Backbone as JSON, one array per atom type, in Angstrom:
{
  "sequence": "MRSAVVVFPASNCDRDAQTALKQLTGKDPRMVWHGDSELPAVDLVVLPGGFSYGDYLRSGAMASQSAIMRAVKAHAEKGGMVLGICNGFQVLTESHLLPGALMRNADLKFVCRPVTMTVEETQSAFTRKYDNGQRVVFPVAHGDGNYFADDATLDRLEGENRVVFRYVEGDNPNGSARNIAGILNETRNVLGLMPHPERVVDPLLGGTDGVALFRSLIEALT",
  "N": [[16.84, 32.0, -16.08], [13.6, 31.93, -15.59], [11.47, 29.85, -13.35], [9.03, 27.98, -11.87], [7.72, 25.94, -9.19], [4.96, 23.62, -8.84], [2.74, 23.09, -6.27], [1.25, 20.74, -4.47], [-1.5, 19.08, -2.2], [0.22, 17.33, 0.39], [2.26, 16.89, -1.17], [5.78, 16.09, -1.31], [8.46, 16.83, -2.1], [8.82, 19.44, -3.13], [10.21, 21.73, -1.76], [12.86, 20.57, -1.97], [13.06, 20.59, -4.85], [12.66, 23.33, -5.1], [15.03, 24.51, -3.29], [17.0, 23.13, -4.87], [16.89, 24.47, -7.77], [17.02, 27.37, -7.13], [19.72, 27.04, -5.88], [21.33, 26.52, -8.3], [20.52, 28.02, -10.23], [20.37, 30.99, -9.07], [18.23, 32.3, -8.41], [14.95, 32.53, -6.83], [12.62, 29.96, -7.36], [9.14, 30.61, -8.31], [6.58, 29.51, -5.96], [3.87, 27.68, -6.79], [0.69, 27.09, -5.91], [-1.97, 24.32, -6.18], [-4.18, 24.9, -6.51], [-4.48, 27.45, -7.53], [-5.21, 29.11, -10.6], [-3.67, 30.4, -12.51], [-0.3, 30.31, -13.99], [2.69, 32.17, -13.15], [4.62, 34.31, -15.22], [6.93, 32.25, -16.56], [9.79, 30.18, -17.58], [10.24, 27.57, -17.1], [8.16, 24.96, -15.66], [7.93, 22.84, -12.77], [6.77, 19.7, -11.68], [6.68, 18.53, -8.62], [8.07, 15.68, -6.98], [6.6, 13.17, -4.75], [3.31, 12.54, -2.79], [0.96, 13.22, -3.96], [-2.29, 14.31, -2.82], [-2.26, 12.05, -1.3], [-1.78, 9.74, -2.89], [-4.31, 8.44, -3.09], [-6.95, 7.14, -5.39], [-5.44, 6.76, -8.31], [-1.98, 6.92, -8.24], [-0.98, 10.43, -8.76], [-3.49, 10.6, -10.24], [-5.63, 12.39, -8.88], [-4.55, 15.24, -8.63], [-4.1, 15.43, -11.19], [-6.53, 16.42, -12.15], [-6.21, 19.2, -10.76], [-6.64, 22.71, -10.46], [-4.63, 24.13, -11.3], [-3.6, 22.91, -13.43], [-4.68, 23.05, -15.84], [-3.75, 25.37, -16.55], [-0.73, 24.45, -16.87], [-0.84, 22.71, -18.71], [-1.53, 24.44, -21.04], [0.85, 25.98, -20.54], [2.81, 24.24, -21.56], [1.54, 23.97, -24.4], [2.17, 25.63, -25.59], [5.26, 25.53, -25.96], [6.38, 25.84, -23.49], [8.77, 24.76, -20.92], [8.13, 21.65, -19.24], [8.83, 19.76, -16.59], [8.6, 16.95, -15.03], [8.88, 15.0, -11.93], [9.25, 11.89, -10.67], [6.17, 11.56, -8.64], [5.58, 14.02, -9.93], [5.67, 13.03, -12.87], [4.25, 10.68, -12.64], [1.56, 12.51, -12.3], [2.11, 13.92, -15.27], [1.52, 11.72, -16.66], [-1.27, 10.78, -16.21], [-2.52, 13.13, -16.91], [-2.5, 13.1, -19.55], [-0.19, 14.3, -20.73], [1.97, 12.9, -20.96], [2.42, 9.9, -22.93], [1.22, 6.75, -21.84], [1.52, 4.92, -18.63], [1.93, 4.71, -14.84], [2.42, 2.15, -12.91], [1.93, -0.04, -9.92], [5.05, -1.04, -8.73], [6.9, -4.02, -9.6], [7.35, -6.0, -7.94], [5.69, -5.2, -6.05], [6.49, -3.72, -3.65], [7.51, -0.22, -2.07], [10.24, 1.47, -2.81], [13.15, 2.59, -2.08], [16.14, 3.87, -3.13], [19.49, 4.55, -4.33], [19.67, 4.17, -7.92], [21.17, 3.21, -10.89], [21.32, 4.56, -14.09], [21.44, 5.16, -17.81], [22.29, 7.98, -19.87], [20.04, 8.29, -22.72], [19.48, 10.33, -24.46], [20.65, 13.08, -25.78], [20.16, 15.0, -27.43], [18.34, 17.3, -26.26], [16.57, 19.41, -24.3], [16.7, 19.18, -21.74], [19.02, 17.62, -21.53], [21.38, 18.25, -22.44], [23.63, 18.28, -21.59], [24.9, 16.3, -20.87], [26.47, 13.5, -21.7], [26.11, 11.0, -24.58], [24.91, 8.09, -23.36], [26.15, 8.28, -20.9], [26.51, 7.19, -17.37], [24.56, 7.3, -14.66], [23.64, 8.39, -11.6], [20.78, 8.47, -9.65], [18.72, 8.69, -6.79], [16.03, 7.01, -6.08], [12.26, 6.74, -5.13], [9.6, 5.46, -4.55], [6.58, 4.11, -4.84], [4.94, 3.21, -7.1], [6.0, 3.44, -10.02], [6.44, 1.58, -12.18], [6.71, 1.59, -15.38], [4.55, 1.67, -17.94], [3.29, 1.03, -21.57], [1.38, 0.19, -24.49], [3.02, -2.01, -26.88], [2.95, -0.56, -29.51], [3.25, 2.12, -28.63], [5.59, 1.93, -27.27], [7.56, 1.27, -29.18], [7.14, 3.64, -30.76], [8.24, 5.84, -28.93], [10.8, 4.93, -28.42], [11.69, 4.95, -31.71], [11.66, 7.46, -32.12], [13.52, 8.83, -30.41], [12.6, 9.51, -27.93], [13.12, 8.06, -25.26], [14.58, 8.84, -22.62], [16.06, 8.43, -20.37], [17.04, 5.49, -18.85], [16.96, 2.47, -16.82], [19.79, 0.7, -16.01], [20.69, -2.61, -17.24], [19.56, -5.18, -14.87], [19.41, -3.38, -12.85], [16.89, -2.31, -12.5], [14.48, -0.69, -10.85], [11.7, -1.35, -10.47], [10.53, -2.51, -12.59], [9.81, -1.58, -14.95], [8.75, -1.22, -18.37], [11.11, -2.07, -20.87], [13.06, -1.07, -19.52], [12.45, 1.39, -18.99], [13.12, 4.76, -17.62], [12.59, 7.58, -18.04], [10.94, 9.6, -20.0], [10.23, 12.19, -23.2], [7.6, 14.08, -24.34], [5.93, 14.44, -27.78], [6.7, 16.74, -28.55], [8.85, 17.43, -27.05], [9.36, 18.81, -25.16], [8.49, 18.55, -22.62], [9.43, 16.66, -19.6], [8.89, 13.61, -18.42], [10.29, 11.65, -15.4], [11.09, 8.89, -13.31], [13.18, 8.86, -11.43], [15.27, 11.24, -9.18], [16.24, 13.63, -10.0], [16.9, 16.4, -8.75], [17.88, 15.52, -5.89], [20.6, 15.02, -6.34], [22.26, 16.86, -6.27], [24.08, 18.45, -4.96], [27.72, 17.99, -3.51], [27.3, 17.27, -0.71], [24.93, 15.76, -0.29], [25.42, 13.56, -1.27], [26.12, 13.1, -4.05], [26.33, 14.3, -7.23], [25.0, 13.81, -9.86], [22.63, 14.93, -10.77], [22.78, 17.83, -11.6], [23.83, 18.46, -14.17], [21.17, 18.11, -15.81], [19.71, 20.11, -14.49], [21.6, 22.3, -15.3], [21.62, 21.93, -17.86], [18.53, 22.82, -18.89], [18.74, 25.7, -17.77], [20.98, 26.54, -19.68], [19.28, 26.06, -22.23], [17.33, 27.87, -21.91], [18.25, 30.26, -21.1]],
  "CA": [[15.66, 31.08, -16.34], [12.52, 31.76, -14.86], [10.76, 28.74, -13.01], [7.65, 27.56, -10.89], [7.29, 24.69, -8.71], [3.73, 23.38, -8.35], [2.52, 22.63, -4.7], [0.17, 19.84, -4.23], [-1.32, 18.77, -1.13], [0.93, 15.98, 0.23], [3.88, 16.93, -2.07], [6.82, 16.06, -0.15], [9.66, 17.08, -2.65], [8.29, 20.63, -3.6], [10.92, 22.16, -1.1], [13.85, 19.72, -2.48], [12.69, 21.25, -6.04], [12.79, 24.83, -4.89], [16.27, 24.56, -2.94], [17.98, 22.64, -6.26], [16.68, 25.56, -8.8], [17.56, 28.43, -6.35], [20.94, 26.82, -5.82], [21.81, 26.23, -9.27], [20.04, 29.46, -10.96], [20.44, 31.92, -8.33], [16.78, 32.69, -8.24], [14.0, 31.7, -6.02], [11.49, 29.86, -8.06], [7.64, 30.89, -7.75], [6.06, 28.5, -5.67], [2.45, 27.73, -7.21], [-0.56, 26.04, -5.13], [-2.47, 23.5, -7.4], [-5.72, 25.61, -6.49], [-4.5, 28.42, -8.36], [-5.84, 28.99, -11.98], [-2.84, 30.66, -13.62], [1.22, 30.22, -13.74], [3.25, 33.32, -13.17], [5.3, 34.38, -16.53], [7.92, 31.37, -16.1], [9.93, 29.19, -18.92], [10.43, 26.02, -16.69], [7.3, 24.21, -14.46], [8.03, 21.58, -12.08], [5.78, 18.8, -10.84], [7.59, 17.44, -7.91], [7.76, 14.32, -6.23], [5.58, 13.13, -3.36], [2.22, 11.67, -2.99], [-0.15, 14.26, -4.02], [-3.41, 13.83, -2.06], [-1.92, 10.66, -0.41], [-1.96, 8.62, -3.72], [-5.91, 7.9, -3.47], [-7.12, 6.51, -6.63], [-4.4, 6.3, -8.67], [-1.11, 8.05, -8.2], [-1.46, 11.55, -9.8], [-4.93, 10.91, -10.68], [-6.55, 13.56, -8.47], [-3.34, 15.98, -9.11], [-4.09, 15.86, -12.91], [-7.61, 17.85, -12.11], [-5.98, 20.34, -10.01], [-7.09, 23.88, -11.53], [-3.47, 24.49, -12.04], [-2.95, 21.79, -14.54], [-5.08, 23.4, -17.27], [-2.61, 26.49, -17.09], [0.42, 23.82, -17.27], [-1.25, 22.04, -20.34], [-1.22, 25.47, -21.96], [2.11, 26.6, -20.97], [3.41, 23.06, -22.68], [1.21, 23.74, -25.44], [2.87, 26.98, -26.25], [6.18, 25.17, -26.0], [6.82, 26.02, -22.25], [9.31, 23.3, -20.85], [7.57, 21.11, -17.85], [9.67, 18.71, -15.93], [7.95, 15.99, -13.93], [9.65, 14.35, -11.26], [8.27, 11.01, -9.62], [4.5, 11.87, -8.73], [5.21, 14.75, -11.27], [5.73, 11.99, -13.67], [2.65, 10.02, -12.85], [0.68, 13.53, -12.99], [1.75, 13.78, -16.25], [0.57, 10.73, -17.67], [-2.63, 11.26, -15.75], [-2.9, 14.28, -17.52], [-1.86, 13.1, -21.09], [1.0, 15.13, -21.55], [3.06, 11.9, -21.75], [1.94, 8.59, -22.94], [1.48, 5.33, -20.78], [1.05, 4.82, -17.3], [2.97, 4.21, -13.93], [1.78, 0.96, -12.12], [2.66, -0.59, -8.86], [6.17, -1.37, -8.55], [6.65, -5.31, -10.07], [7.37, -6.79, -6.93], [4.72, -4.82, -4.94], [7.06, -2.94, -2.68], [7.84, 0.57, -1.79], [11.72, 1.14, -3.11], [13.88, 3.94, -1.55], [17.75, 3.88, -3.01], [20.05, 4.99, -5.54], [19.65, 3.49, -9.12], [21.92, 4.06, -11.97], [20.92, 4.94, -15.51], [22.17, 5.64, -18.84], [21.6, 9.01, -20.69], [19.92, 7.59, -23.8], [19.32, 10.9, -25.55], [21.22, 14.07, -25.27], [19.7, 16.12, -28.27], [16.74, 17.71, -25.6], [16.87, 20.85, -23.72], [16.87, 18.76, -20.44], [20.22, 16.56, -21.22], [22.43, 18.59, -23.41], [25.21, 18.86, -20.63], [25.31, 15.12, -20.37], [27.59, 12.7, -22.9], [25.35, 9.98, -24.89], [25.45, 6.84, -22.98], [26.81, 8.59, -19.88], [25.9, 6.59, -16.52], [24.47, 8.47, -14.03], [23.07, 7.77, -10.22], [19.43, 9.32, -9.04], [17.7, 8.1, -6.19], [14.08, 6.5, -6.55], [11.55, 6.78, -3.54], [8.18, 5.36, -5.04], [5.81, 2.44, -4.88], [4.26, 3.04, -8.44], [7.13, 3.56, -10.87], [6.59, 0.56, -13.28], [5.99, 2.44, -16.64], [3.6, 0.76, -18.71], [2.72, 1.4, -22.42], [1.33, -0.96, -25.41], [4.26, -1.84, -27.84], [3.36, 0.33, -30.32], [3.8, 3.31, -27.94], [6.92, 1.81, -26.98], [8.3, 1.23, -30.42], [7.36, 5.01, -31.0], [9.35, 6.35, -28.22], [12.22, 4.54, -28.96], [12.14, 5.46, -32.85], [11.78, 8.89, -32.14], [14.23, 9.04, -29.44], [12.37, 9.94, -26.73], [13.4, 7.63, -24.07], [15.79, 9.93, -22.28], [17.01, 7.87, -19.26], [16.77, 4.3, -19.04], [17.96, 1.96, -16.13], [20.78, -0.12, -16.44], [20.16, -3.71, -16.88], [19.59, -5.63, -13.53], [19.2, -2.33, -12.09], [15.61, -1.49, -12.71], [13.77, -0.75, -9.39], [10.06, -1.16, -10.42], [9.66, -3.51, -13.59], [9.23, -0.67, -16.03], [8.94, -1.73, -19.62], [12.39, -1.85, -21.8], [14.11, -0.15, -18.56], [12.4, 3.04, -19.28], [13.15, 5.8, -16.33], [12.58, 9.11, -18.24], [10.55, 9.96, -21.28], [9.67, 12.8, -23.43], [6.49, 14.24, -24.92], [6.39, 14.79, -28.94], [7.24, 18.36, -29.18], [10.44, 17.44, -26.36], [9.47, 20.0, -24.1], [7.98, 17.97, -21.51], [9.93, 15.12, -19.9], [8.78, 12.98, -16.92], [11.22, 10.54, -15.02], [10.93, 8.47, -11.92], [14.61, 9.01, -10.18], [14.91, 12.5, -8.41], [17.9, 14.82, -10.12], [16.99, 17.6, -7.54], [18.49, 15.15, -4.73], [21.8, 15.12, -6.28], [22.94, 18.4, -6.82], [25.11, 18.93, -3.81], [28.29, 16.82, -2.55], [27.0, 16.82, 0.36], [23.55, 15.18, -0.49], [25.78, 12.11, -1.63], [26.23, 12.85, -5.43], [26.09, 15.47, -8.21], [24.97, 13.72, -11.16], [21.58, 15.69, -11.31], [23.24, 19.03, -11.91], [23.71, 18.7, -15.47], [20.12, 18.29, -16.23], [19.46, 21.84, -14.09], [22.38, 23.35, -16.09], [20.77, 22.05, -19.42], [17.58, 23.81, -18.99], [19.47, 26.94, -17.86], [21.66, 26.97, -20.9], [18.56, 26.24, -23.18], [16.84, 28.91, -21.79], [18.51, 32.02, -21.0]],
  "C": [[14.51, 31.35, -15.29], [11.85, 30.3, -14.46], [9.88, 28.76, -12.0], [7.76, 25.88, -10.52], [5.69, 24.47, -8.25], [3.56, 22.77, -7.17], [1.39, 22.01, -4.55], [-0.33, 19.55, -2.71], [-0.75, 17.47, -0.97], [2.21, 15.78, -0.39], [4.79, 16.86, -0.91], [8.41, 16.69, -0.91], [9.59, 18.55, -3.15], [9.63, 21.4, -3.1], [12.58, 21.61, -1.84], [14.11, 20.48, -3.93], [13.13, 22.8, -6.29], [14.41, 25.06, -4.67], [17.46, 24.34, -4.03], [17.91, 24.14, -7.15], [17.1, 27.05, -8.09], [19.09, 28.42, -6.25], [21.89, 26.87, -7.29], [21.45, 27.6, -10.53], [20.22, 30.68, -10.32], [19.31, 32.8, -8.18], [15.88, 31.86, -7.56], [13.03, 31.4, -7.18], [10.22, 30.09, -7.39], [7.03, 29.47, -7.36], [4.47, 28.5, -6.12], [1.71, 26.93, -6.43], [-1.53, 25.7, -6.34], [-3.9, 24.17, -7.38], [-5.67, 26.57, -7.29], [-4.93, 28.29, -9.81], [-4.45, 29.31, -13.07], [-1.38, 30.78, -13.34], [1.73, 31.87, -14.0], [4.19, 33.49, -14.77], [6.74, 33.52, -16.09], [8.32, 30.52, -17.34], [9.69, 27.86, -18.68], [9.37, 26.12, -15.68], [7.69, 22.9, -14.22], [6.85, 20.85, -11.69], [6.56, 18.06, -9.88], [7.16, 16.27, -7.56], [6.97, 14.51, -4.85], [4.62, 12.39, -3.47], [0.82, 12.43, -2.59], [-1.71, 13.56, -3.76], [-3.3, 12.01, -1.88], [-2.32, 9.74, -1.6], [-3.39, 7.91, -3.76], [-6.08, 7.87, -5.04], [-6.05, 6.15, -7.41], [-3.27, 7.41, -8.46], [-1.11, 9.37, -9.06], [-2.49, 11.73, -10.31], [-5.42, 12.41, -10.23], [-5.57, 14.82, -8.68], [-3.83, 16.76, -10.22], [-5.29, 16.53, -12.98], [-7.41, 18.7, -11.56], [-6.37, 21.51, -10.99], [-5.64, 23.94, -11.9], [-2.83, 23.74, -13.13], [-3.42, 21.99, -15.77], [-4.22, 24.68, -17.58], [-1.41, 25.61, -17.31], [0.32, 23.35, -18.74], [-0.78, 23.33, -21.25], [0.2, 26.0, -22.05], [2.86, 25.47, -21.66], [3.05, 23.56, -24.19], [1.83, 24.71, -26.31], [4.16, 26.78, -26.05], [7.16, 25.58, -24.79], [7.78, 24.65, -21.93], [8.6, 23.05, -19.08], [8.57, 19.94, -17.43], [9.03, 17.91, -14.48], [8.69, 14.77, -13.25], [8.84, 13.06, -10.45], [6.83, 11.07, -9.77], [4.49, 12.69, -9.95], [4.95, 14.06, -12.5], [4.48, 11.45, -13.88], [1.5, 11.51, -13.12], [0.6, 13.87, -14.62], [1.41, 13.03, -17.27], [-0.96, 10.73, -17.57], [-3.28, 12.07, -16.77], [-2.82, 14.26, -19.05], [-1.36, 13.66, -22.06], [1.97, 14.31, -21.68], [2.41, 10.72, -21.75], [2.0, 7.35, -21.96], [1.25, 5.69, -19.35], [2.13, 4.26, -16.39], [2.0, 3.57, -13.21], [2.49, 0.39, -11.07], [3.71, -1.01, -9.13], [6.05, -3.1, -9.13], [6.32, -6.04, -8.72], [6.66, -6.39, -5.66], [5.03, -3.87, -3.78], [7.5, -1.51, -3.12], [9.5, 0.83, -2.15], [12.23, 2.68, -2.95], [15.56, 3.55, -1.75], [18.24, 4.36, -4.23], [20.28, 3.94, -6.52], [20.74, 4.21, -10.09], [21.34, 3.77, -13.43], [21.67, 5.28, -16.35], [21.47, 6.62, -19.51], [21.33, 8.34, -22.14], [19.87, 8.78, -24.85], [19.74, 12.41, -24.86], [20.96, 15.17, -26.31], [18.46, 16.68, -27.7], [17.2, 18.77, -24.8], [17.23, 20.35, -22.05], [18.36, 17.76, -20.33], [21.31, 16.69, -22.15], [23.66, 18.63, -22.81], [25.63, 17.55, -20.48], [25.85, 14.47, -21.95], [26.38, 11.42, -23.39], [25.82, 8.55, -24.39], [26.05, 6.81, -21.32], [26.05, 7.82, -18.75], [25.72, 7.68, -15.42], [23.52, 7.85, -12.47], [22.22, 8.74, -9.72], [19.33, 8.62, -8.14], [16.43, 7.78, -6.65], [13.43, 6.56, -4.95], [9.93, 6.43, -4.37], [7.64, 3.91, -5.06], [4.9, 2.06, -6.23], [5.0, 3.65, -9.27], [7.18, 2.97, -11.98], [5.71, 1.23, -14.46], [5.79, 1.41, -17.44], [3.25, 1.63, -20.01], [2.57, 0.29, -23.71], [2.85, -0.58, -26.12], [4.22, -0.88, -28.98], [3.74, 1.61, -30.0], [5.1, 3.46, -27.62], [8.2, 2.31, -28.16], [8.43, 2.95, -30.9], [8.38, 5.73, -30.19], [10.47, 6.12, -28.59], [12.45, 5.18, -30.42], [12.15, 6.91, -32.76], [12.79, 9.59, -30.94], [13.73, 9.93, -28.05], [12.36, 9.38, -25.28], [14.59, 8.21, -23.69], [16.52, 9.32, -21.52], [16.38, 6.23, -19.14], [17.87, 3.35, -17.59], [18.81, 0.84, -16.56], [20.36, -1.77, -16.24], [20.58, -4.61, -15.48], [19.57, -4.35, -12.54], [17.93, -1.29, -12.0], [14.44, -2.11, -11.36], [12.23, -1.4, -9.45], [9.53, -1.93, -11.34], [9.46, -2.7, -14.69], [9.78, -1.42, -17.43], [10.51, -1.17, -20.53], [13.24, -0.9, -20.5], [13.86, 1.03, -18.58], [12.47, 3.74, -17.74], [12.66, 7.03, -16.8], [11.88, 8.95, -19.76], [10.04, 11.5, -21.88], [8.65, 12.89, -24.33], [7.13, 14.3, -26.65], [7.3, 15.73, -29.32], [8.67, 18.07, -28.22], [10.47, 18.58, -25.32], [8.89, 19.58, -22.87], [8.99, 16.5, -20.84], [9.41, 14.84, -18.11], [10.13, 11.81, -16.71], [10.66, 10.17, -13.63], [12.19, 8.82, -10.95], [14.46, 10.55, -10.32], [16.17, 12.82, -8.71], [17.78, 15.7, -9.03], [17.8, 16.94, -6.23], [19.79, 15.0, -4.93], [22.16, 15.82, -7.21], [24.12, 19.09, -6.08], [25.77, 17.72, -3.42], [27.91, 16.06, -1.47], [25.66, 15.76, 0.96], [24.13, 13.86, -1.37], [25.84, 12.23, -3.1], [25.75, 14.24, -6.38], [25.39, 15.12, -9.79], [23.35, 14.63, -11.87], [21.87, 16.96, -11.76], [23.38, 19.42, -13.66], [21.96, 18.73, -16.23], [19.41, 19.77, -15.72], [20.08, 22.68, -15.38], [22.0, 23.13, -17.87], [19.82, 22.79, -19.86], [18.42, 25.49, -18.74], [19.98, 27.39, -19.07], [20.73, 26.85, -22.17], [17.44, 27.24, -22.99], [17.0, 30.46, -21.23], [19.6, 32.21, -22.39]]
}
């Protein structure tokens, strides 16, 4: 599986994503600067977590206008896989590659802790190595992770099995509608989620629940 990680100004999880991909694929991902206008020939593009452009205006808003995002959109439109983690999820909604928006956390506080989720959909290239309903623990670290969409959009996401991860009842860290933690686009090749799978790929980091996500992609793309 050939992969690339986009690097935005003030990203702070791009190297985490790089390390996870190298560890699990055995290949160094290409690190692509946000100002570049073209992507290398890759199967997967990762938009990492962090605070691109210092989260000015709205989280992900300025990054969505970066030159590289035109190439990311074209990659997705051709069926290429895109994974947006935390700030990357925000960039995906601001770029209209995913519906809805990420607002300030309901308690208006930054939250940084492990959260428990259920895997809601396993018929996707991102989750085929999980069991349906499986509980997983990923860390979160965000102040703007409160997923919002109108009821019609939420109903469509639910009806089309595009809600991939959901916070378990009582462990929603941000107030997201219907406890949504991660969603797919209509063609199911773009995934955005607020928790960080790349931070749980090694027992030394406190868990391995993120491994199956990357293993799923490797199986789907090789």
